[in-house]
C-alpha positions in Angstrom: -9.4 -5.0 -23.2 -7.5 -3.4 -20.3 -9.3 -2.4 -17.2 -9.3 1.4 -16.8 -7.2 2.7 -13.9 -9.3 4.3 -11.1 -7.7 7.4 -9.8 -7.7 7.4 -5.9 -10.0 10.1 -4.4 -8.6 12.0 -1.4 -11.4 12.1 1.2 -9.4 14.0 3.8 -5.8 15.2 4.3 -4.4 16.7 7.4 -1.1 17.8 8.9 -0.8 15.7 12.0 1.8 15.6 14.8 4.1 13.4 12.8 3.5 14.7 9.3 0.8 14.5 6.7 -1.9 11.8 7.0 -4.5 11.2 4.3 -7.5 9.0 3.8 -8.2 7.9 0.1 -10.9 6.0 -1.6 -9.6 3.8 -4.4 -12.5 2.0 -6.0 -14.2 0.1 -3.1 -11.2 0.4 -0.8 -10.3 3.0 1.8 -6.6 3.6 2.2 -4.5 5.4 4.9 -1.4 7.2 3.6 1.2 8.7 6.0 3.8 11.1 4.6 3.2 9.7 1.1 3.7 6.1 2.3 0.9 3.6 2.0 0.1 2.1 5.4 -3.0 -0.1 5.0 -6.3 -0.4 3.3 -9.6 -2.2 3.8 -8.9 -4.9 1.2 -8.4 -7.9 3.5 -7.6 -7.8 7.2 -6.5 -11.4 7.6 -3.2 -10.5 9.1 -4.7 -8.0 11.5 -7.2 -10.6 12.7 -4.4 -13.2 13.0 -2.5 -10.7 15.1 -5.2 -10.8 17.8 -6.0 -14.5 17.4 -2.3 -15.4 17.7 -1.9 -13.3 20.8 -4.8 -15.0 22.5 -3.7 -18.5 21.6 -0.2 -17.7 22.8 -1.6 -16.4 26.0 -3.6 -19.6 26.7 -0.5 -21.7 25.8 1.6 -19.7 28.2 -0.9 -20.4 31.0 -1.1 -24.0 30.1 2.7 -24.4 30.2 2.5 -23.0 33.7 -0.1 -25.5 34.8 -2.8 -22.8 35.0 -6.3 -22.6 33.5 -6.8 -19.8 30.9 -6.9 -16.5 32.7 -10.4 -14.9 32.8 -11.0 -11.6 31.1 -7.5 -10.8 29.8 -6.8 -7.3 28.7 -5.3 -6.5 25.3 -3.5 -3.3 24.3 -3.5 -2.7 20.5 -0.9 -0.4 19.2 -2.4 1.4 16.1 -6.0 1.8 15.2 -5.4 1.8 11.4 -8.6 0.8 9.5 -9.9 -0.9 12.6 -9.5 -4.6 11.7 -7.7 -5.6 14.9 -10.1 -3.7 17.1 -13.2 -4.9 15.5 -12.0 -8.5 15.6 -11.0 -8.3 19.2 -14.5 -6.9 20.0 -16.1 -10.0 18.5 -14.2 -12.2 21.0 -15.9 -12.5 24.4 -12.7 -13.6 26.1 -11.2 -10.2 26.2 -12.1 -8.3 29.3 -10.7 -5.0 28.1 -9.6 -3.6 24.7 -7.4 -0.5 24.8 -6.2 1.0 21.5 -3.4 3.6 21.3 -3.5 5.8 18.2 -1.3 8.9 17.9 -3.1 10.4 14.8 -6.2 12.4 15.8 -7.3 12.3 12.1 -7.5 8.5 12.1 -9.6 8.5 15.3 -11.9 11.1 13.8 -12.4 9.0 10.7 -13.5 6.1 12.8 -15.8 8.1 15.2 -17.7 10.1 12.6 -16.0 9.7 9.2 -15.7 7.3 6.4 -14.3 4.5 8.5 -17.1 4.7 11.1 -19.2 1.9 9.4 -16.4 -0.5 9.9 -15.8 0.1 13.6 -18.9 1.7 15.1 -20.0 -1.5 16.9 -16.5 -2.1 18.3 -16.2 1.5 19.5 -19.6 1.2 21.2 -18.4 -1.9 23.1 -18.0 -1.0 26.8 -14.7 -2.9 26.9 -13.2 -0.6 24.3 -11.0 2.4 25.2 -9.3 4.7 22.6 -6.2 6.5 23.9 -4.9 9.3 21.7 -1.1 9.3 22.3 2.1 8.0 20.9 2.6 4.3 21.7 6.3 4.7 22.6 5.4 7.3 25.2 2.4 5.2 26.4 4.4 2.0 27.2 7.0 4.1 29.0 4.6 6.2 31.1 1.3 4.3 31.8 0.6 2.5 35.1 -1.8 0.1 33.4 -0.8 -3.5 32.7 -2.1 -5.9 30.1 -2.1 -9.6 29.3 -1.3 -9.0 25.6 0.2 -6.3 23.6 -0.5 -6.3 19.8 1.6 -4.0 17.7 0.7 -2.9 14.2 2.1 0.6 14.0 4.7 0.0 11.3 5.4 -2.2 8.3 7.6 -4.2 10.6 10.6 -3.8 13.0 12.9 -3.2 10.0 10.6 -0.7 8.2 9.1 1.9 10.6 6.7 4.6 9.5 8.7 7.2 11.4 12.1 7.3 13.0 10.5 7.8 16.4 9.2 4.2 16.3 12.6 2.6 15.8 13.4 2.6 19.5 10.4 0.4 20.2 12.2 -2.6 18.7 15.4 -2.1 20.6 16.3 -3.7 24.0 15.1 -0.5 25.8 11.9 -0.4 23.8 11.2 -4.1 24.5 11.9 -3.5 28.2 9.1 -0.9 28.1 6.8 -3.3 26.4 7.6 -6.0 29.0 6.8 -3.4 31.7 3.2 -3.1 30.7 2.7 -6.8 30.3 1.5 -9.0 33.2 3.4 -12.2 34.1 3.4 -14.6 31.1 1.9 -11.8 29.0 2.3 -12.0 25.2 3.8 -9.5 22.8 2.6 -9.9 19.2 4.2 -7.7 16.5 2.9 -7.6 12.9 5.5 -7.4 10.1 5.4 -7.3 6.3 8.3 -9.9 6.4 10.2 -12.0 8.9 12.9 -10.3 10.8 15.6 -12.7 12.2 17.4 -9.7 13.8 14.2 -8.8 15.7 13.8 -12.4 16.8 17.3 -12.2 18.2 16.6 -9.0 20.0 13.5 -10.5 21.6 15.5 -13.4 22.9 18.4 -11.2 24.1 15.8 -9.1 26.0 14.7 -12.2 27.9 11.5 -12.9 26.1 10.6 -16.6 25.9 8.8 -18.8 23.4 9.9 -16.5 20.5 8.4 -17.6 17.2 6.6 -16.4 14.1 3.3 -17.2 12.4 3.1 -16.7 8.7 0.1 -15.1 6.8 0.2 -16.2 3.1 -0.1 -13.4 0.6 -1.0 -13.5 -3.1 2.6 -12.6 -4.1 5.9 -12.2 -2.4 7.1 -12.9 1.1 4.4 -13.8 3.6 3.3 -11.3 6.3 4.2 -12.6 9.7 3.3 -12.1 13.4 6.3 -12.2 15.8 5.2 -13.7 19.1 7.0 -13.8 22.4 6.2 -14.2 26.1 7.2 -11.7 28.7 10.3 -12.4 30.7 10.2 -13.0 34.4 
């Protein structure tokens, strides 16, 4: 007997600054859809957690290679709130001295503060280390005066598959220079991607980033998700 298909229920749909964004319930899962494109859901979270773990491990490795003890209270900048997996995982780690999340969709922030996603992230949002900034990440890395020890990006399906055209510039030499600008010496850039991007690895190296590598996250079917890792030049 075949399992009956469950029709997704739209919990909220809004016209945001970059088009339509919707929150759906599909069975036990919550899904975020942007301009009709599936972004993420609450099914797993392994890759989002690995994004944060890999950044912290790479940060400690960079300090060790420089003959230094692990830096105390490092600050992490997370690009994209999503369903909150990266934020909630970072908040469970005492090592982080500050956790700043940049999210450009006000609807997503609302869904976390007092909407259907609140049960997933309430504790992390209440953490005094957490700051949510409502703005576009591309603008933020070009304009902020703050600096961070790690920058974790999860705003697209990868450097080769951006959610909007506006994000494409983030993965260019100019965009990577802006990312490097907000990173402290030997700071780590970690970028989630639905598949490896050799071209992006080359762009990272050409932009002067060191220790460029990927970590794979096995998936049930198809090409593994990956986290691109690199250490700030200079």
